[in-house]
BATORKOL-270052 format. One record per residue (C-alpha): residue number from 1; residue in three letters; x, y, z. Coordinates in Angstrom, 3 decimals, always signed. Layout:
<recs>
@k=NUM | r=ala | x=X | y=Y | z=Z .
...
</recs>
This chain:
<recs>
@k=1 | r=met | x=+109.046 | y=+95.838 | z=+98.746 .
@k=2 | r=ala | x=+108.682 | y=+99.192 | z=+100.534 .
@k=3 | r=gly | x=+110.211 | y=+101.061 | z=+97.600 .
@k=4 | r=ile | x=+107.666 | y=+99.748 | z=+95.105 .
@k=5 | r=ile | x=+104.780 | y=+100.429 | z=+97.513 .
@k=6 | r=asp | x=+105.967 | y=+104.045 | z=+97.854 .
@k=7 | r=trp | x=+106.207 | y=+104.333 | z=+94.064 .
@k=8 | r=ile | x=+102.680 | y=+102.917 | z=+93.608 .
@k=9 | r=asp | x=+101.320 | y=+105.225 | z=+96.312 .
@k=10 | r=asn | x=+102.861 | y=+108.244 | z=+94.582 .
@k=11 | r=glu | x=+101.419 | y=+107.203 | z=+91.199 .
@k=12 | r=val | x=+97.950 | y=+106.665 | z=+92.705 .
@k=13 | r=lys | x=+98.035 | y=+110.065 | z=+94.415 .
@k=14 | r=thr | x=+99.421 | y=+112.059 | z=+91.479 .
@k=15 | r=asn | x=+97.214 | y=+110.672 | z=+88.662 .
@k=16 | r=asp | x=+93.480 | y=+111.394 | z=+88.676 .
@k=17 | r=val | x=+92.757 | y=+108.047 | z=+87.026 .
@k=18 | r=ile | x=+95.302 | y=+105.232 | z=+86.911 .
@k=19 | r=val | x=+94.925 | y=+101.622 | z=+85.822 .
@k=20 | r=phe | x=+97.390 | y=+98.960 | z=+86.926 .
@k=21 | r=met | x=+96.947 | y=+96.429 | z=+84.152 .
@k=22 | r=lys | x=+98.511 | y=+93.573 | z=+82.218 .
@k=23 | r=gly | x=+99.921 | y=+95.214 | z=+79.115 .
@k=24 | r=thr | x=+99.382 | y=+98.790 | z=+78.007 .
@k=25 | r=pro | x=+96.287 | y=+100.788 | z=+76.991 .
@k=26 | r=asp | x=+97.347 | y=+100.351 | z=+73.345 .
@k=27 | r=phe | x=+98.062 | y=+96.639 | z=+73.752 .
@k=28 | r=pro | x=+96.260 | y=+95.034 | z=+76.713 .
@k=29 | r=gln | x=+97.617 | y=+91.564 | z=+77.423 .
@k=30 | r=cys | x=+94.590 | y=+90.045 | z=+79.141 .
@k=31 | r=gly | x=+90.876 | y=+90.192 | z=+78.486 .
@k=32 | r=phe | x=+90.032 | y=+91.879 | z=+81.774 .
@k=33 | r=ser | x=+92.557 | y=+94.671 | z=+81.224 .
@k=34 | r=gly | x=+91.203 | y=+95.013 | z=+77.684 .
@k=35 | r=gln | x=+87.640 | y=+95.455 | z=+78.963 .
@k=36 | r=val | x=+88.692 | y=+98.191 | z=+81.408 .
@k=37 | r=val | x=+90.553 | y=+100.005 | z=+78.609 .
@k=38 | r=gln | x=+87.482 | y=+99.727 | z=+76.338 .
@k=39 | r=ile | x=+85.179 | y=+101.179 | z=+79.011 .
@k=40 | r=leu | x=+87.496 | y=+104.077 | z=+79.870 .
@k=41 | r=asn | x=+88.172 | y=+104.837 | z=+76.200 .
@k=42 | r=tyr | x=+84.445 | y=+104.685 | z=+75.403 .
@k=43 | r=leu | x=+83.733 | y=+107.204 | z=+78.158 .
@k=44 | r=gly | x=+86.657 | y=+109.363 | z=+77.073 .
@k=45 | r=val | x=+88.258 | y=+109.263 | z=+80.513 .
@k=46 | r=pro | x=+91.882 | y=+110.437 | z=+80.523 .
@k=47 | r=tyr | x=+93.933 | y=+107.879 | z=+82.447 .
@k=48 | r=lys | x=+97.400 | y=+106.464 | z=+82.911 .
@k=49 | r=gly | x=+98.015 | y=+102.778 | z=+82.304 .
@k=50 | r=val | x=+100.797 | y=+100.984 | z=+84.186 .
@k=51 | r=asn | x=+101.957 | y=+97.611 | z=+82.855 .
@k=52 | r=val | x=+102.395 | y=+95.288 | z=+85.847 .
@k=53 | r=leu | x=+104.030 | y=+92.689 | z=+83.603 .
@k=54 | r=ser | x=+107.110 | y=+94.911 | z=+83.415 .
@k=55 | r=ser | x=+108.172 | y=+93.918 | z=+86.943 .
@k=56 | r=asp | x=+107.446 | y=+91.123 | z=+89.428 .
@k=57 | r=asp | x=+107.862 | y=+93.655 | z=+92.239 .
@k=58 | r=leu | x=+105.227 | y=+95.876 | z=+90.663 .
@k=59 | r=arg | x=+102.824 | y=+92.993 | z=+89.990 .
@k=60 | r=asn | x=+103.090 | y=+91.747 | z=+93.581 .
@k=61 | r=gly | x=+103.280 | y=+95.252 | z=+95.040 .
@k=62 | r=ile | x=+99.987 | y=+96.427 | z=+93.546 .
@k=63 | r=lys | x=+98.196 | y=+93.383 | z=+94.967 .
@k=64 | r=glu | x=+99.598 | y=+94.207 | z=+98.399 .
@k=65 | r=tyr | x=+98.970 | y=+97.948 | z=+98.031 .
@k=66 | r=gly | x=+95.305 | y=+97.568 | z=+97.153 .
@k=67 | r=ser | x=+94.678 | y=+94.449 | z=+99.237 .
@k=68 | r=trp | x=+93.101 | y=+93.146 | z=+96.037 .
@k=69 | r=pro | x=+94.299 | y=+89.847 | z=+94.529 .
@k=70 | r=thr | x=+93.580 | y=+90.495 | z=+90.864 .
@k=71 | r=ile | x=+94.654 | y=+92.806 | z=+88.075 .
@k=72 | r=pro | x=+93.554 | y=+95.205 | z=+86.603 .
@k=73 | r=gln | x=+93.074 | y=+97.649 | z=+89.460 .
@k=74 | r=val | x=+91.549 | y=+101.074 | z=+88.881 .
@k=75 | r=tyr | x=+92.183 | y=+104.062 | z=+91.156 .
@k=76 | r=val | x=+90.422 | y=+107.410 | z=+90.886 .
@k=77 | r=lys | x=+91.651 | y=+110.441 | z=+92.840 .
@k=78 | r=gly | x=+93.655 | y=+108.157 | z=+95.129 .
@k=79 | r=glu | x=+90.710 | y=+105.839 | z=+95.833 .
@k=80 | r=phe | x=+90.586 | y=+102.179 | z=+94.832 .
@k=81 | r=val | x=+87.507 | y=+101.667 | z=+92.656 .
@k=82 | r=gly | x=+87.875 | y=+98.024 | z=+91.708 .
@k=83 | r=gly | x=+88.793 | y=+95.650 | z=+88.959 .
@k=84 | r=cys | x=+87.173 | y=+94.666 | z=+85.700 .
@k=85 | r=asp | x=+83.944 | y=+93.191 | z=+87.129 .
@k=86 | r=ile | x=+83.223 | y=+96.170 | z=+89.371 .
@k=87 | r=leu | x=+83.981 | y=+98.695 | z=+86.625 .
@k=88 | r=arg | x=+81.847 | y=+96.777 | z=+84.115 .
@k=89 | r=glu | x=+78.898 | y=+96.549 | z=+86.533 .
@k=90 | r=met | x=+79.110 | y=+100.256 | z=+87.359 .
@k=91 | r=phe | x=+79.315 | y=+101.096 | z=+83.640 .
@k=92 | r=gln | x=+76.340 | y=+98.913 | z=+82.695 .
@k=93 | r=ala | x=+74.256 | y=+100.405 | z=+85.518 .
@k=94 | r=gly | x=+75.161 | y=+103.943 | z=+84.425 .
@k=95 | r=glu | x=+76.866 | y=+104.552 | z=+87.783 .
@k=96 | r=leu | x=+80.398 | y=+104.878 | z=+86.446 .
@k=97 | r=gln | x=+79.632 | y=+108.034 | z=+84.483 .
@k=98 | r=asp | x=+78.107 | y=+109.628 | z=+87.622 .
@k=99 | r=phe | x=+81.042 | y=+108.426 | z=+89.725 .
@k=100 | r=phe | x=+83.552 | y=+110.168 | z=+87.445 .
@k=101 | r=gly | x=+81.367 | y=+113.278 | z=+87.419 .
@k=102 | r=asp | x=+81.218 | y=+113.304 | z=+91.221 .
@k=103 | r=lys | x=+85.024 | y=+113.036 | z=+91.316 .
@k=104 | r=gly | x=+85.405 | y=+115.956 | z=+88.907 .
@k=105 | r=ile | x=+86.766 | y=+113.813 | z=+86.071 .
@k=106 | r=ala | x=+85.697 | y=+115.183 | z=+82.692 .
@k=107 | r=leu | x=+84.320 | y=+112.655 | z=+80.242 .
@k=108 | r=asn | x=+84.982 | y=+113.342 | z=+76.587 .
@k=109 | r=ala | x=+82.475 | y=+110.783 | z=+75.332 .
@k=110 | r=pro | x=+79.236 | y=+111.883 | z=+73.705 .
@k=111 | r=ser | x=+76.396 | y=+111.951 | z=+76.191 .
@k=112 | r=pro | x=+73.548 | y=+109.591 | z=+75.414 .
@k=113 | r=ala | x=+70.509 | y=+111.405 | z=+74.045 .
@k=114 | r=ala | x=+67.983 | y=+111.980 | z=+76.797 .
</recs>
């Protein structure tokens, strides 16, 4: 298991935004992963999606790595942000956009008219 944990750690540290999800950004294979993809795409956040269904080691490893029992898991600049519920709540409250801004992640989405 150590090898997969090292691989996950490297991916988390070398990608500004990474989503460990069921399926791929183009073809999410669960509703929660699909919601995270929709939010990130709506905001225009560049991110890497990793399909945990490709490997049992990966699926179990990410749960151990993040000490978080569910998938998807979103990491920004090496920091665990949360899963679907947390991301959705932050997005609906307008906090997610500020969070990405604070982390220096450029959003390509149109800003809401003030």
